[in-house]
N, C-alpha and C positions, 0 to 999 in steps of 0.2 A: 454483383457480390462474388460470383465464380471468377471473374478475370482479375478480381481484387485479390481475392484468396490464393490464387496461383501465383501472382505476382509476389506477395508477400513471402509465400513459401519458397520461391524460386530464391529470394534475397537471403532468407535465412538459411538456405543450404550453402549459398555462394559464402555467405559470411562466416559460417562454420568452416569451410575448406580454405578459404583466405587467411583466418587466423590461427588455423592451425591445431584445433583443439582436440586433438588425438591424445592429448596429454589431459588427464582428469583433472578436475577440480574438487578438492576435498573427497575424492574419490567419485565424483561425479562427473558424466560426461554428456554432452547434447546427444548422443548417439543410442542412448541407452535402451530407449524403445524401438530402435530402429526395425527389428525384427519380429519382436512381441506385438508392438502396436504403431505400424507403421503411418498409419492414418491420424494419430494422434494429435498433432498440430492441426489438422483441417477441422477435426471434430470440436475442438475448444475453440477455434476461430469462429465456427459456425455459431457455435450456441452463444457465445459474446456478442458477434455482429448482430444476431438478432435481438438480443436484449439490448443494446444501444440503440434501436429505432426507437425504441419506446421510453427507454430511459438513457439519456445521455451523460448522467452522471456515475452510469455504472463502470466507466472506464478508473476515473478515480479511484471510485470505491474498492475496485480489485487491486488496484496497485496498494491501497492502504491497508487491505486485508493482509495482503503478502508482507509488508512492514510489520504489523501489528502481530502475525504470527511468528515473523522470525527473532523479536525482541525479547520474547517470551520461551524459555527454554529451547530454543532454536526454530528453524524451519521443519518443523516436523508436523503441521496440522493440527497443532492443539487447539489453535482458536475456534476451530469449526467444531468441536466437540459440545452438546448440550451437557445441562445438568441430568445427571441419573443418579441412581442411589448411589454409586459410586465417584462419580464424576462433579466437581463443582466448576462448572463452566467459568471460562474467562469472560464469556461474552456479557457477562454483568459486572466486569470489573469497571472502575469509573473510567477509565479513557475509551471503552468500547460501548457502554450502557446507553442504549437509544443512539447510536453512534455508528457503529459499525454496520456496514451495507453489504450486498452482494453474495449472501450466504444462500439464497434461494437459486443463483445463478450457478454457483460452485457445484450445489446439489445437480443441477440440471446436467451440466457438465459431466459431473461423476456418472448421471444415468447413461448417458448418451455413450461415454467410453466404456462402461460396461457392457452396452449390448454389442460392441466390435471386440474390447480386449478384457474377458471377464477377470478378475480379479489379479491384475496386472499393473496396474497405474495406481500411485498413491494419491493420495489426498494434497500432500505437500507439494508433490510435483506439479499438480493442478493448479495449485494458488502461484507457483513458479511460473508456468507458461502462461496464465490467465494476465499475468502482470505484464508479461512481454506482449502480448495481443493488445491489450489496453492502450499501451502506450503507440505501437504501429495504429491503431483505428483513431487516435488522437492527433495523430502526426509525428509522432516522436518517431526514437530510435528503435531499430529492431535489433536482436543479439542471440545468438546462439544459447539458448537455455541448458546450463549443466543440468541433467537429471539422474535419478536413480536415489532419491530421497524414499523414507519410508515413513511411515506415519505413528506417532506416538500414542503410547496406551493410558496417558494423563493429561490432564490439563492443570494449570496452575494459575489460579485467580490471583494470589498473593503476590508472584512476579509480576503479572500484569500491572496490577496498581503501582508497584517497585520500579519497573523497567521500562515503560512507554512514557516518553517524553511529553510536558504537557503542554498546550498552546501559551500558555504563561511563563515558562520555563526562561529563564536569563542564560545569557551565553555561557556562562560557567556550567550551569546545570544542564546545557543541551549537549555539552562537549563530554562532560562527564557520563552522562547518558549513554551516548555513542560509544566512548572509551571501553565501557563495561562489555560493549560487544565486540570488541577488538576494531572499530570503526574510528577512523582518524578526523582531524578538523576538514579536509576537502572531500571526504564521505557527507560528513554532515551538511555542508553547502550543497552537495551536489543532489542527496536524496530528498533536500528539502524543497529541491526545485520540483518535484512531483506536485507542488500546491500550484502548479501552473495551471491546472484545471480541476473541477470539483465544486462543492458547497460546502458552507458550514453554518451549524445553527448559530443564532445571536448570542446563545447562552455561552458561549466557549470564547467569546472575547468582549462580555459587555462592560467588563471593569475597564476594559482600555478607554470607551467611551465616556464613562462618568466617574469613575472612581477608581484610578490608577493607583496601584501601589496604597491603597487607604487615603489618597489625598483630598478627595472628593472633586478631583480635577481628572480631565483625560488625559491621556498619555502624551507627553509632549512632542515624542518623534512621531505622532501619529498627523500626516497632512491636514491642514483643518478644512479644507475642500472636501477631501474624502470623508473625513469625522464627521460633515453636517450631512453628506449621502447616508453614511452608516446609522447616525442618529435616528434618520426618517425609518428606514427596514427595522433597527431594532430600538423602539422606544423604551425609554428608562424603565418604566412600570409593565412592561408586554412580557408576554409569557417566556420569551427565549427561544421559541420554536421555529421564529421565522429563518428564513435561509438566504444566504448572500454567497455571492461568487467568491472562492479563494484568490483568483485573477481577476483584478479589475478590468482589464482591457481584452483579452482573448479568452474567457472563462469556459470555453469547452476545447480547447488547443493546447496541444503539449508542444511548448514552446519556451524561449528564453525571455518571454515577456516579465515571468517571475521577478527576475533579478532586475529589469528595468523599473517595476514597479517599487522593489525596494530604495532603489537609488531616487525615486520621487517620494519615498516616504509613505507608501502607499501599500505597504504589508498589511494584511488581514490581522494575522495572530502577533502578538508580542516576540513569540519565537522566531517569527519570520523576520521581523525588523529588526531582532536584535542582531542579526548577521551583518547588517550593513550600519546601525546607529550606534554599534559599543564603541567608544571613544578608543581609537587605536588598536582595534583588533583585527588579527591576521584573517579575518573572513572578508574583510571589506574589498581586499585586492580579488580574491577569486568571484564575488557578486561582481565587479566591475569585469573582469574578464569575460564571465560567461553571459553578461549583459550585452556585451561587443562582439562575441563570437559563438553562435548557435551551436556549431559544429563542435566547438570544443567542450561545450555544455553537453551535447549530446554523447560524445567519447566517453567523458567522465562519467555519467549517468550509467552507460554500460559498464563500466570496471565498478562503480561502487556498487549497482544494484546485484551484480553477480557477485561481488565478494560478500553482500548482504546475505544472500541466497546461500552461503556457504555454513552460516554461522549454525554450529550445533547441529549437524542434520545425523540422522540415524539412517545407516546403511547394511548391506550384507542381509544379516540376520537378526536385528533389530527391530525393535518395534514390530509393525505390522504392514500390511496393505490391507486398509479399510474397504468393506464392501460399500459401505455407506458412510458418507464424510463426517455426521454428525453423531457417529456412535461406534465405538471399539467392536469389534467383530464378537458377537455371541451376548451382547449386551440387551437385552428384551425389557429394561426397565426405562427405557429411555424417557425423559420427560424435555421437552422443547423450551426454550427459554422463556415463551409465554405462558409457560404452566401444562401445558398439554402436552399428551402423547403426539408426537407429529414429527416432520423430517425438519430441515434447516428451516431456521425463522429469521427473516431479514429485518434488522432494526433500521428505522427512519432516521 
């Protein structure tokens, strides 16, 4: 583990220097904690690596957590806040409820960071670094994470319900959802590639198998062989709680096979397959390019996730540096998502 961590850290530093990241992104810079918390990357890496040994899904969950944070009032750690007397948590929004995971790992990271660098590193920055580490551990790209975000004092469940794209969205809805965040079509196709690993509950795509668009039939864009496999995993009258891989071919590896799956009509979500199966769509050429060139996908993923990480950031004296990621500082009325007073609770 030590040699791998050192190699990743070395690559990360080399990337920072090569890319010339002395210019900040939205007032953020990869060297923000170089003096105040010089071992931050190692701390985050170690916690996630240990978690991944028992939970191969954790990488995908952490990238998704960063995504779900940034699409709701910006990358400010708002998704981490639990219900309190004054906070209505985003964790019970429809796209998050019983869905987002990794909250306990984020809390473990925060505890470890506080031991070394008290009251210094924001939870929003921890989410951004965790997404990069998750990519690396999955065999995906590394990038210099711009840092310097501060944490919000509020959450917004209404915006979470409104802004987060659903797995049943069509291409028009997907483009509109990303455009609200200042992200374009290339960003949409690229960031959707994070579905190259992870799992999903049957309930998130069951209509595609049995009653697509209330037709009483399956989605006609779904590969029939894949449809049969999915129906075994997800019976029509089941609970919807069974899990299946987002990527049919390499479910725990961050690679370009997500796009190859779309070409074979093996995308799990409607929102995935829409990128390739919408007649005349400008997304089809991007899917084809990424499917044939993994480096092209990786380079675009770096650009798009950094761009996403700049959405609505708090900097300077805005917000705060939370001492505990699930509560704003000084709030002793915290009620965890399961209704008990506790620390961060991970949904399944």
